[in-house]
C-alpha positions, 0 to 999 in steps of 0.5 A: 187750063187757059183753053178750058177757060176759053171754051167756057167763055165761048159756051157761056157767052150766048147765055149772057148776051141777053136780047142782042141774040135772036138765035143761039148757035149752040145747045148749052146749059150752065149749072152752078152748085154751091155748098153752103156749110153754115146753112148745110145746103146746096144752092143750085142755079141753072141757066137754060135758054128759054126756047130750048126749055120751052120745047122740052116742057112741051114734049115732057108735059105733052102740051104742044101749045105751051107758051111758058112766058105767058103762063101764070107764075105758079103753073110755070114753076110747077111745069119747070120744077117737075121737069128739072127735078126729074132730069137733074140729080145729085148723089153725095157720098152715095146718098141721093139728095132731096131737092126743092125747086124754088122758082125761076126768073128771066134774064135775057134769053135764058131762064135762071132756075133755082133749086135748093137741097137742104139738110146737107152735112159735109161730104167728099164726093158728088155725082151729078147727073144732068139730063136736061134737054138731051131728049131734044139735042144730040149736041146738047152740053150741060156745063156743071160747076160744083163749089165747096170750101172755096174750091170749084170743079167743072165738068161738061156733060153730054148725051153719051156722058150724062153724069160727072163725079166731083171729088173734094175730100181726101 
């Protein structure tokens, strides 16, 4: 377990160091999914390096000159939302969830992107598919943390293994 925490710290470090980094040596995103039973919703937050996401958006939307940081907020939200909702999926107890892209903010060299899945009743198993940036990098890792009832489960998704199953029930 301590080696997992060490690896998680190492891969998370570039996302949290802010402006001090000019280049990042790894291709990684971190997604946190938390079930809010009272609100009956999944709250999803993704941390993605700006330059990596921008390159993916250029390819996905066929806009090679895209400068996402100098794009108006509504257009940026539309472009990022379309990409993320196409590449990211959650299936709860064999039912695909409907998600809504809420928006993004910049933190250091990363975008923090927010997604909401409303109308979620209790569930036991989540299958998460996270294919973001796999079209760009063979060494891309998408770390996914799912929290329900105070219990967190984590998986590392890679191009050869793009989905992970998280069990919380009996």
